[in-house]
N, C-alpha and C positions, 0 to 999 in steps of 0.2 A: 543501367546494366546492359541494355541492348547496345549502347554506344561502345562499351568495352568489348562486347562480343564482336562487333563489326571491326573495331581496331585490331583485335587479336587475329581475326580472320585475314585482314589486309596484311598484317605483319607476316603471317604464315605463308600466304600465297605469294606475297612480294619476295620473301626470302627464297622461295623455290625458284622463282623466275630469275633472281640475281645469281643463285648458285648455278643454274643451267647456263646463264650468259657468261659467267666467269670461269666455268669449267675448262673452256678452251685455253685460257691463260695458264691454268694449272697443268694442262696437258703439255703446253709448250715448256713449262718449267721442268717437267719430268722427262719428256722425250725430245725436246728441242736440241738444236746444236748451235754453237757459237760461230758466227760469221762476221766478216768485216763489212759494215754498211757505210755508205757515204752520206754525209749530211748535205741535203739539198736546200733546205730552207730553215732559217733559224731566226727567232725574234731577237731584237736588239738587247732585251733584258728579260730575265725570267723571274725577277724578284717580285714577291707579292703572294700572299696566301689565297686570296679570293679570286684571282684571275687565272684562267686555265691557259697555259702556253703550250703550243704544239710545235714539234720539230718534225720535219719531213726527211725521211731516210730513203735511200734507194739501194736495191740489191738485185742484180740480174734483170734489170729493166723494169722492175716493179717498185712502186713507192709505198711506203708505210708511214703512218702518222703516229707519233708517240707523245703523250702528255708529259710535261716536265715542269719543274719549278726550282727555285734556289739559284745557285750560281752557275748552272750548266751552260747557259748562253754566254756568260762572260769567259768561261774557260775553254770553250770550243769555237770552231769557225766553220763556215761553209766550205765543203770540199774535203773535210777531215774524215778519215776512216776510223770508225769506232766499232768495237766488239759489241754485238747484239745477239740475243738468243732468239731463234726463230724455228718454225716448223713449216715445212712445205705445205702449201694449201691454206694456211691460216692468214687472217688479215691482221693479227696481233703480233707484236714483237715485245720482248722484255729486255731490260738491262741484264747483264750476266748475273749480278748479285740480287736481282729483284725476285721476290717470292709472291706467289699468288695463293699460297696455302692460308695465310692469315686472313685474306678476304673470304675464302670459303668457310673458315672456322667462324668468323664473325657473323656471316650470313646464316650459318647453321644455328648459332646461338640465338640470333634474332628470330629465326623460324621456330625454334623450340620455345622461346618466350611467348611468341604469338599463339602457338598451339596450346600451351598451358593456360594462357589467358582465355582463349576461346573455350576450352573444356570447362574451366572454372565458371565462366559466365553462363555457359549452356546449362550446367547443373543448377545454377541459381534460378535461371529463367524457367527451367522445367519444374523445379520445386515450387515456384510461385503459383503455378496453374492449378 
């Protein structure tokens, strides 16, 4: 039972950390603006689910890295200008149709699950004494 208590606590605290970390992406989705960014670096292929591929974009002398997969690398080339959503002062960029809300919702559900598990196990541990 103590193991489940610890697991629930880790889920709860971890989800809070992930929500805080990903809130900036949500802010970009809500308040960001679409700009033309230039592709600076592109892998030869982005196909594969387990490997993370990063594309380097530039805008106003600043570079941004964005993770991608699928056929993005085959359909685009270095030097191409692409619409990306950004917010001044942020290190993150989003594709115009990319949503960060689903990440926040899933992390919130994970945190709620962890909190419920922690409370349930805490009651069981307290009643055993």
